[in-house]
Each structure stands twice: as C-alpha cells, then as structure tokens.
MMTF fields as JSON, N, C-alpha, C and O atoms, coordinates in Angstrom:
{
  "mmtfVersion": "1.0.0",
  "mmtfProducer": "UNKNOWN",
  "numBonds": 371,
  "numAtoms": 372,
  "numGroups": 93,
  "numChains": 1,
  "numModels": 1,
  "chainsPerModel": [1],
  "groupsPerChain": [93],
  "chainIdList": ["A"],
  "bondAtomList": [4, 2, 8, 6, 12, 10, 16, 14, 20, 18, 24, 22, 28, 26, 32, 30, 36, 34, 40, 38, 44, 42, 48, 46, 52, 50, 56, 54, 60, 58, 64, 62, 68, 66, 72, 70, 76, 74, 80, 78, 84, 82, 88, 86, 92, 90, 96, 94, 100, 98, 104, 102, 108, 106, 112, 110, 116, 114, 120, 118, 124, 122, 128, 126, 132, 130, 136, 134, 140, 138, 144, 142, 148, 146, 152, 150, 156, 154, 160, 158, 164, 162, 168, 166, 172, 170, 176, 174, 180, 178, 184, 182, 188, 186, 192, 190, 196, 194, 200, 198, 204, 202, 208, 206, 212, 210, 216, 214, 220, 218, 224, 222, 228, 226, 232, 230, 236, 234, 240, 238, 244, 242, 248, 246, 252, 250, 256, 254, 260, 258, 264, 262, 268, 266, 272, 270, 276, 274, 280, 278, 284, 282, 288, 286, 292, 290, 296, 294, 300, 298, 304, 302, 308, 306, 312, 310, 316, 314, 320, 318, 324, 322, 328, 326, 332, 330, 336, 334, 340, 338, 344, 342, 348, 346, 352, 350, 356, 354, 360, 358, 364, 362, 368, 366],
  "bondOrderList": [1, 1, 1, 1, 1, 1, 1, 1, 1, 1, 1, 1, 1, 1, 1, 1, 1, 1, 1, 1, 1, 1, 1, 1, 1, 1, 1, 1, 1, 1, 1, 1, 1, 1, 1, 1, 1, 1, 1, 1, 1, 1, 1, 1, 1, 1, 1, 1, 1, 1, 1, 1, 1, 1, 1, 1, 1, 1, 1, 1, 1, 1, 1, 1, 1, 1, 1, 1, 1, 1, 1, 1, 1, 1, 1, 1, 1, 1, 1, 1, 1, 1, 1, 1, 1, 1, 1, 1, 1, 1, 1, 1],
  "groupList": [{"groupName": "MET", "atomNameList": ["N", "CA", "C", "O"], "elementList": ["N", "C", "C", "O"], "formalChargeList": [0, 0, 0, 0], "bondAtomList": [1, 0, 2, 1, 3, 2], "bondOrderList": [1, 1, 2], "singleLetterCode": "M", "chemCompType": "L-PEPTIDE LINKING"}, {"groupName": "SER", "atomNameList": ["N", "CA", "C", "O"], "elementList": ["N", "C", "C", "O"], "formalChargeList": [0, 0, 0, 0], "bondAtomList": [1, 0, 2, 1, 3, 2], "bondOrderList": [1, 1, 2], "singleLetterCode": "S", "chemCompType": "L-PEPTIDE LINKING"}, {"groupName": "GLN", "atomNameList": ["N", "CA", "C", "O"], "elementList": ["N", "C", "C", "O"], "formalChargeList": [0, 0, 0, 0], "bondAtomList": [1, 0, 2, 1, 3, 2], "bondOrderList": [1, 1, 2], "singleLetterCode": "Q", "chemCompType": "L-PEPTIDE LINKING"}, {"groupName": "ARG", "atomNameList": ["N", "CA", "C", "O"], "elementList": ["N", "C", "C", "O"], "formalChargeList": [0, 0, 0, 0], "bondAtomList": [1, 0, 2, 1, 3, 2], "bondOrderList": [1, 1, 2], "singleLetterCode": "R", "chemCompType": "L-PEPTIDE LINKING"}, {"groupName": "ASN", "atomNameList": ["N", "CA", "C", "O"], "elementList": ["N", "C", "C", "O"], "formalChargeList": [0, 0, 0, 0], "bondAtomList": [1, 0, 2, 1, 3, 2], "bondOrderList": [1, 1, 2], "singleLetterCode": "N", "chemCompType": "L-PEPTIDE LINKING"}, {"groupName": "LYS", "atomNameList": ["N", "CA", "C", "O"], "elementList": ["N", "C", "C", "O"], "formalChargeList": [0, 0, 0, 0], "bondAtomList": [1, 0, 2, 1, 3, 2], "bondOrderList": [1, 1, 2], "singleLetterCode": "K", "chemCompType": "L-PEPTIDE LINKING"}, {"groupName": "THR", "atomNameList": ["N", "CA", "C", "O"], "elementList": ["N", "C", "C", "O"], "formalChargeList": [0, 0, 0, 0], "bondAtomList": [1, 0, 2, 1, 3, 2], "bondOrderList": [1, 1, 2], "singleLetterCode": "T", "chemCompType": "L-PEPTIDE LINKING"}, {"groupName": "GLY", "atomNameList": ["N", "CA", "C", "O"], "elementList": ["N", "C", "C", "O"], "formalChargeList": [0, 0, 0, 0], "bondAtomList": [1, 0, 2, 1, 3, 2], "bondOrderList": [1, 1, 2], "singleLetterCode": "G", "chemCompType": "PEPTIDE LINKING"}, {"groupName": "HIS", "atomNameList": ["N", "CA", "C", "O"], "elementList": ["N", "C", "C", "O"], "formalChargeList": [0, 0, 0, 0], "bondAtomList": [1, 0, 2, 1, 3, 2], "bondOrderList": [1, 1, 2], "singleLetterCode": "H", "chemCompType": "L-PEPTIDE LINKING"}, {"groupName": "ALA", "atomNameList": ["N", "CA", "C", "O"], "elementList": ["N", "C", "C", "O"], "formalChargeList": [0, 0, 0, 0], "bondAtomList": [1, 0, 2, 1, 3, 2], "bondOrderList": [1, 1, 2], "singleLetterCode": "A", "chemCompType": "L-PEPTIDE LINKING"}, {"groupName": "LEU", "atomNameList": ["N", "CA", "C", "O"], "elementList": ["N", "C", "C", "O"], "formalChargeList": [0, 0, 0, 0], "bondAtomList": [1, 0, 2, 1, 3, 2], "bondOrderList": [1, 1, 2], "singleLetterCode": "L", "chemCompType": "L-PEPTIDE LINKING"}, {"groupName": "PHE", "atomNameList": ["N", "CA", "C", "O"], "elementList": ["N", "C", "C", "O"], "formalChargeList": [0, 0, 0, 0], "bondAtomList": [1, 0, 2, 1, 3, 2], "bondOrderList": [1, 1, 2], "singleLetterCode": "F", "chemCompType": "L-PEPTIDE LINKING"}, {"groupName": "VAL", "atomNameList": ["N", "CA", "C", "O"], "elementList": ["N", "C", "C", "O"], "formalChargeList": [0, 0, 0, 0], "bondAtomList": [1, 0, 2, 1, 3, 2], "bondOrderList": [1, 1, 2], "singleLetterCode": "V", "chemCompType": "L-PEPTIDE LINKING"}, {"groupName": "ILE", "atomNameList": ["N", "CA", "C", "O"], "elementList": ["N", "C", "C", "O"], "formalChargeList": [0, 0, 0, 0], "bondAtomList": [1, 0, 2, 1, 3, 2], "bondOrderList": [1, 1, 2], "singleLetterCode": "I", "chemCompType": "L-PEPTIDE LINKING"}, {"groupName": "GLU", "atomNameList": ["N", "CA", "C", "O"], "elementList": ["N", "C", "C", "O"], "formalChargeList": [0, 0, 0, 0], "bondAtomList": [1, 0, 2, 1, 3, 2], "bondOrderList": [1, 1, 2], "singleLetterCode": "E", "chemCompType": "L-PEPTIDE LINKING"}, {"groupName": "TRP", "atomNameList": ["N", "CA", "C", "O"], "elementList": ["N", "C", "C", "O"], "formalChargeList": [0, 0, 0, 0], "bondAtomList": [1, 0, 2, 1, 3, 2], "bondOrderList": [1, 1, 2], "singleLetterCode": "W", "chemCompType": "L-PEPTIDE LINKING"}, {"groupName": "ASP", "atomNameList": ["N", "CA", "C", "O"], "elementList": ["N", "C", "C", "O"], "formalChargeList": [0, 0, 0, 0], "bondAtomList": [1, 0, 2, 1, 3, 2], "bondOrderList": [1, 1, 2], "singleLetterCode": "D", "chemCompType": "L-PEPTIDE LINKING"}, {"groupName": "PRO", "atomNameList": ["N", "CA", "C", "O"], "elementList": ["N", "C", "C", "O"], "formalChargeList": [0, 0, 0, 0], "bondAtomList": [1, 0, 2, 1, 3, 2], "bondOrderList": [1, 1, 2], "singleLetterCode": "P", "chemCompType": "L-PEPTIDE LINKING"}, {"groupName": "CYS", "atomNameList": ["N", "CA", "C", "O"], "elementList": ["N", "C", "C", "O"], "formalChargeList": [0, 0, 0, 0], "bondAtomList": [1, 0, 2, 1, 3, 2], "bondOrderList": [1, 1, 2], "singleLetterCode": "C", "chemCompType": "L-PEPTIDE LINKING"}],
  "groupTypeList": [0, 1, 1, 2, 3, 1, 1, 2, 4, 2, 5, 6, 6, 1, 7, 5, 1, 6, 7, 5, 8, 6, 7, 6, 9, 7, 10, 10, 9, 10, 11, 7, 12, 13, 10, 10, 12, 2, 7, 11, 7, 1, 9, 13, 6, 14, 1, 9, 15, 16, 6, 1, 11, 7, 12, 1, 9, 12, 10, 3, 5, 9, 7, 9, 17, 7, 15, 6, 16, 10, 12, 12, 7, 9, 9, 7, 18, 9, 10, 10, 9, 9, 9, 9, 3, 12, 3, 10, 0, 3, 5, 9, 17],
  "groupIdList": [1, 2, 3, 4, 5, 6, 7, 8, 9, 10, 11, 12, 13, 14, 15, 16, 17, 18, 19, 20, 21, 22, 23, 24, 25, 26, 27, 28, 29, 30, 31, 32, 33, 34, 35, 36, 37, 38, 39, 40, 41, 42, 43, 44, 45, 46, 47, 48, 49, 50, 51, 52, 53, 54, 55, 56, 57, 58, 59, 60, 61, 62, 63, 64, 65, 66, 67, 68, 69, 70, 71, 72, 73, 74, 75, 76, 77, 78, 79, 80, 81, 82, 83, 84, 85, 86, 87, 88, 89, 90, 91, 92, 93],
  "secStructList": [7, 2, 2, 2, 2, 2, 2, 2, 2, 1, 7, 7, 6, 6, 1, 7, 7, 7, 7, 6, 2, 2, 2, 2, 2, 2, 2, 2, 2, 2, 2, 2, 2, 2, 2, 2, 2, 2, 2, 2, 2, 2, 2, 2, 2, 2, 2, 2, 6, 1, 7, 7, 7, 2, 2, 2, 2, 2, 2, 2, 2, 6, 6, 7, 7, 6, 6, 2, 2, 2, 2, 2, 2, 2, 2, 2, 2, 2, 2, 2, 2, 2, 2, 2, 2, 2, 2, 2, 2, 2, 6, 7, 7],
  "xCoordList": [69.678, 69.315, 67.967, 66.954, 67.838, 66.535, 65.4, 64.3, 65.769, 64.533, 64.275, 63.141, 65.084, 64.585, 63.651, 62.759, 64.227, 63.446, 61.866, 60.883, 61.813, 60.548, 59.748, 58.535, 60.119, 59.421, 59.021, 58.05, 59.858, 59.313, 58.2, 57.213, 58.406, 57.034, 55.871, 54.767, 56.052, 54.762, 54.07, 52.921, 54.644, 53.837, 54.172, 55.339, 52.951, 53.172, 53.14, 52.964, 53.309, 53.411, 52.128, 52.124, 50.992, 49.755, 49.482, 48.385, 50.462, 50.134, 49.488, 49.619, 48.936, 48.42, 49.283, 50.289, 48.939, 49.884, 49.864, 48.81, 50.917, 51.057, 51.68, 52.868, 51.183, 51.916, 52.133, 52.044, 52.399, 52.834, 51.474, 51.442, 50.179, 49.208, 48.314, 47.231, 48.912, 48.301, 48.48, 47.528, 49.495, 49.562, 48.967, 48.629, 48.713, 47.94, 46.449, 45.839, 45.88, 44.397, 44.284, 43.361, 44.888, 44.883, 45.001, 44.215, 45.783, 45.921, 44.815, 44.162, 44.332, 43.142, 41.769, 40.813, 41.958, 40.635, 40.826, 39.871, 42.014, 42.208, 41.745, 40.629, 42.356, 42.021, 40.687, 40.133, 39.963, 38.691, 37.697, 36.724, 37.936, 37.085, 37.254, 36.234, 38.44, 38.763, 38.1, 37.643, 38.061, 37.511, 35.98, 35.23, 35.571, 34.093, 33.484, 32.471, 34.282, 33.785, 33.759, 32.808, 35.131, 35.445, 34.164, 33.432, 34.069, 32.881, 31.608, 30.938, 31.017, 29.63, 29.202, 28.109, 30.276, 30.115, 30.01, 29.141, 30.877, 30.889, 29.76, 29.504, 29.012, 27.922, 26.688, 25.742, 26.7, 25.561, 25.586, 24.564, 26.63, 26.945, 26.772, 26.466, 27.004, 26.79, 25.424, 25.167, 24.307, 23.01, 22.295, 21.288, 22.79, 22.095, 22.273, 21.386, 23.812, 24.359, 24.874, 25.111, 24.987, 25.618, 27.078, 27.465, 27.765, 29.255, 29.94, 29.237, 31.275, 31.667, 33.039, 33.609, 33.742, 35.035, 35.871, 35.351, 37.196, 38.365, 38.537, 38.615, 38.639, 38.978, 37.897, 38.073, 36.739, 35.623, 35.434, 34.909, 35.865, 36.021, 36.832, 36.549, 38.18, 39.043, 38.63, 38.745, 38.149, 37.375, 36.616, 36.62, 35.829, 34.652, 35.133, 34.66, 36.393, 37.31, 37.875, 38.049, 38.24, 38.94, 37.885, 38.262, 36.555, 35.784, 35.205, 34.644, 35.181, 34.626, 33.133, 32.768, 32.267, 30.982, 30.536, 31.38, 29.495, 28.877, 28.858, 28.946, 28.758, 28.634, 29.97, 30.015, 31.167, 32.206, 32.543, 33.572, 31.475, 31.585, 31.318, 31.935, 30.23, 29.594, 30.754, 31.055, 31.31, 32.554, 33.478, 33.714, 34.05, 35.071, 34.492, 35.099, 33.174, 32.776, 32.702, 32.963, 32.299, 32.256, 33.638, 33.851, 34.594, 36.095, 36.439, 37.27, 35.941, 36.225, 35.453, 36.012, 34.038, 33.524, 34.453, 34.608, 34.893, 35.501, 36.732, 36.645, 37.733, 38.657, 38.263, 38.887, 37.259, 36.942, 36.497, 36.646, 36.006, 35.71, 37.019, 37.176, 37.813, 39.243, 40.011, 40.599, 39.992, 40.466, 39.878, 40.502, 38.488, 37.783, 38.337, 38.616, 38.429, 38.627, 40.353, 40.762, 40.99, 42.577, 42.323, 42.646, 41.665, 41.502, 41.057, 41.689, 39.764, 39.347, 40.177, 40.211, 40.84, 41.815, 43.058, 43.629, 43.31, 44.281, 43.99, 44.806, 42.708, 42.186, 41.797, 41.378, 41.925, 41.389, 42.359, 43.428, 42.301, 43.177, 44.212, 45.01],
  "yCoordList": [25.534, 24.132, 24.104, 23.958, 24.208, 23.72, 24.488, 23.984, 25.913, 26.741, 26.274, 26.508, 25.622, 25.007, 23.659, 23.261, 23.153, 21.691, 22.209, 21.685, 23.39, 23.646, 24.264, 24.114, 24.902, 25.509, 24.635, 24.896, 23.397, 22.258, 21.509, 21.073, 21.373, 20.757, 21.509, 20.972, 22.87, 23.664, 23.818, 24.259, 23.516, 23.674, 22.534, 22.195, 21.751, 20.935, 21.565, 22.778, 20.755, 21.184, 22.027, 22.859, 21.615, 22.129, 23.346, 23.88, 23.624, 25.052, 24.694, 25.516, 23.734, 23.432, 23.224, 22.525, 23.832, 23.482, 22.114, 21.555, 21.712, 20.426, 20.701, 20.998, 20.692, 20.579, 19.269, 18.142, 19.508, 18.247, 17.668, 16.553, 18.495, 17.806, 16.914, 16.396, 16.852, 15.985, 14.71, 13.976, 14.137, 12.925, 12.708, 11.531, 13.448, 13.43, 13.107, 12.294, 13.951, 13.947, 12.512, 11.906, 11.875, 10.868, 9.848, 8.925, 9.727, 8.473, 8.681, 7.684, 10.176, 9.879, 9.388, 8.911, 9.677, 9.199, 7.764, 7.039, 7.22, 5.576, 5.209, 4.694, 5.314, 4.804, 5.009, 4.151, 6.276, 6.524, 5.496, 4.999, 5.292, 4.226, 2.894, 2.212, 2.36, 1.25, 0.969, -0.147, 1.97, 1.779, 1.83, 1.022, 2.689, 2.813, 1.412, 0.916, 0.852, -0.541, -1.476, -2.185, -1.404, -2.693, -2.482, -3.392, -1.274, -1.105, -1.229, -2.14, -0.502, -0.722, -1.876, -2.418, -2.315, -3.538, -4.526, -5.361, -4.701, -5.891, -5.713, -6.76, -4.614, -4.488, -4.942, -5.392, -4.803, -5.265, -6.878, -7.564, -7.276, -8.747, -9.552, -10.741, -8.793, -9.438, -9.597, -10.609, -8.648, -8.671, -9.49, -10.138, -9.465, -10.116, -11.647, -12.501, -11.833, -13.23, -13.988, -15.192, -13.084, -13.659, -14.032, -15.012, -13.325, -13.237, -11.863, -10.865, -11.721, -10.669, -10.665, -11.755, -9.57, -9.826, -8.667, -7.797, -8.639, -7.793, -7.308, -8.082, -6.008, -5.332, -5.562, -5.602, -5.719, -5.787, -7.433, -7.734, -8.143, -9.58, -9.812, -10.474, -9.105, -9.345, -8.715, -9.447, -7.518, -6.96, -7.613, -7.544, -8.374, -9.27, -10.321, -10.794, -10.952, -12.2, -11.736, -12.562, -10.618, -9.89, -9.468, -8.928, -9.761, -9.39, -8.124, -7.793, -7.203, -6.149, -6.348, -7.378, -5.351, -5.37, -5.237, -4.934, -5.441, -5.327, -3.865, -3.666, -2.954, -1.587, -0.956, 0.209, -1.815, -1.207, -1.28, -0.75, -2.14, -2.152, -0.706, -0.169, -0.107, 1.368, 2.401, 3.273, 2.249, 3.258, 3.038, 4.041, 1.863, 1.708, 2.68, 3.624, 2.21, 2.794, 4.464, 5.133, 5.002, 6.416, 6.968, 8.065, 6.25, 6.81, 6.851, 7.674, 6.109, 6.224, 7.379, 8.091, 7.739, 8.71, 10.204, 11.182, 10.059, 11.162, 11.382, 12.382, 10.504, 10.548, 11.1, 12.043, 10.578, 10.943, 12.416, 13.144, 12.931, 14.401, 15.066, 16.093, 14.771, 15.108, 15.341, 16.4, 14.369, 14.35, 15.417, 16.145, 15.328, 16.583, 18.038, 18.968, 18.049, 19.349, 19.812, 20.947, 18.793, 18.915, 19.493, 20.639, 18.517, 19.161, 20.526, 21.451, 20.594, 22.006, 23.149, 24.237, 22.889, 23.846, 24.015, 25.086, 22.968, 23.22, 24.195, 25.049, 23.993, 24.653, 26.087, 26.903, 26.394, 27.775, 28.659, 28.117, 29.93, 31.092, 31.445, 32.372],
  "zCoordList": [-75.063, -75.882, -75.087, -75.772, -73.906, -73.123, -73.739, -73.965, -74.036, -74.776, -76.021, -76.441, -76.791, -78.034, -78.009, -78.758, -76.865, -76.34, -76.043, -76.568, -75.056, -74.567, -75.652, -75.511, -76.667, -77.482, -78.528, -79.237, -78.696, -79.64, -78.91, -79.504, -77.557, -76.791, -76.838, -76.929, -76.777, -76.71, -78.236, -78.279, -79.289, -80.819, -81.478, -81.675, -81.93, -83.093, -84.492, -84.602, -85.592, -86.806, -87.291, -88.198, -86.457, -87.071, -86.047, -85.882, -85.512, -84.518, -83.08, -82.172, -82.901, -81.613, -80.554, -80.673, -79.424, -78.365, -77.534, -77.228, -77.258, -76.586, -75.322, -75.445, -73.975, -73.025, -72.177, -72.664, -70.985, -70.359, -69.924, -69.405, -70.146, -69.574, -70.653, -70.383, -71.772, -72.782, -72.347, -72.614, -71.692, -71.559, -70.263, -70.134, -69.228, -68.094, -68.231, -67.536, -69.349, -69.57, -70.104, -69.561, -70.914, -71.387, -70.606, -70.82, -69.721, -68.58, -67.781, -67.474, -67.225, -66.43, -67.006, -66.396, -68.597, -69.081, -69.176, -68.898, -69.558, -69.453, -68.402, -68.474, -67.112, -65.819, -65.42, -64.733, -65.844, -65.53, -66.328, -65.76, -67.334, -68.182, -67.711, -67.603, -67.387, -66.896, -65.465, -65.216, -64.569, -63.361, -63.634, -63.087, -64.398, -64.611, -65.032, -64.539, -66.041, -66.488, -65.429, -65.1, -64.811, -63.617, -62.587, -62.198, -62.281, -60.833, -61.411, -60.925, -62.41, -62.58, -63.312, -63.153, -64.288, -64.943, -64.152, -64.405, -62.968, -62.118, -61.068, -60.473, -60.693, -60.249, -60.887, -60.239, -62.385, -63.103, -63.309, -63.315, -63.443, -63.745, -62.516, -62.598, -61.057, -60.173, -59.785, -59.131, -60.106, -59.834, -60.905, -60.621, -62.089, -63.192, -63.087, -63.073, -63.006, -63.205, -61.988, -61.888, -61.15, -59.824, -59.733, -59.095, -60.305, -60.94, -60.813, -60.972, -60.535, -60.623, -61.238, -61.212, -61.833, -62.68, -62.163, -61.464, -62.502, -62.083, -60.981, -60.027, -60.789, -59.268, -58.335, -57.117, -58.924, -58.098, -57.509, -56.436, -58.263, -57.84, -56.829, -55.83, -57.135, -56.02, -54.872, -53.889, -54.617, -53.631, -52.847, -51.618, -53.626, -52.851, -52.309, -51.276, -53.096, -52.209, -51.157, -50.262, -50.956, -49.769, -48.609, -47.569, -48.883, -47.821, -47.864, -46.819, -48.92, -49.056, -49.415, -49.982, -49.08, -49.018, -50.787, -51.63, -51.032, -52.281, -52.793, -54.005, -52.026, -52.438, -52.859, -53.255, -52.76, -53.35, -54.61, -55.029, -55.588, -56.861, -57.371, -58.291, -56.583, -56.996, -56.719, -57.533, -55.637, -55.174, -56.365, -57.038, -56.742, -58.087, -59.302, -59.808, -59.636, -60.507, -60.532, -61.532, -59.253, -59.086, -59.113, -59.63, -58.575, -58.971, -60.289, -60.672, -61.013, -62.713, -63.202, -64.036, -62.752, -63.078, -62.624, -63.354, -61.469, -60.884, -62.14, -62.853, -62.328, -63.102, -64.357, -64.842, -64.93, -66.519, -66.317, -67.299, -65.264, -64.994, -64.782, -65.442, -64.149, -64.011, -65.271, -65.49, -66.059, -67.385, -68.377, -69.148, -68.163, -69.055, -68.551, -69.307, -67.267, -66.847, -67.195, -67.437, -67.138, -67.732, -69.196, -69.51, -70.127, -71.555, -71.638, -72.15, -71.021, -71.192, -70.659, -71.234, -69.56, -69.095, -70.24, -70.446, -70.821, -71.678, -72.903, -73.25, -73.56, -74.528, -74.04, -74.86, -72.767, -72.453, -72.894, -73.176, -73.045, -73.424, -72.246, -72.383]
}
C-alpha cells in the first residue's frame, strides 16, 4: 500500500514528477520574497522617508544597527537562490 502511495506522489495526471521538494521550493521562495521586501524595502523607506516597517522595524526598536535591513534583504536573496536551486535540481534528469 505504501508503494502505491509513493507512486501516486511521484506522478501527476500530466506525467510531471512531484516529489517532496515541490513544497520546499515554494516555501523557500515565499519566505525569500517576504524577507527581500522586508529588508530592502525597509532600508529604502528608512532612507527616503525616515520610517521603517516589518521585521526591520522590530530589529531597529531592539537596538540593531541600520545595516541589519540589508542583512535581512540579503537573507531573502539567499532563500530565493536556494528555491531556484531546488526547482532546477528537481527538473534535472
């Protein structure tokens, strides 16, 4: 019965394989975009309008230096790169 379940998880009706990395890549991409916007967006709004938002605002209230916005944005870029790698590895033969 478990072999039937695993074969159902491996192929959809269109014939494309769907493994456990499908959800992983999606979550990595989602969190990557969130951190990218939170980090770099807050850095831009801080420099242009002297206000911050989201994760970076919380970090600033906690006493973190201004460059932490850029670290949060860079972490978002890293997660997006990891999501792209997972998707590419899944499509590789």
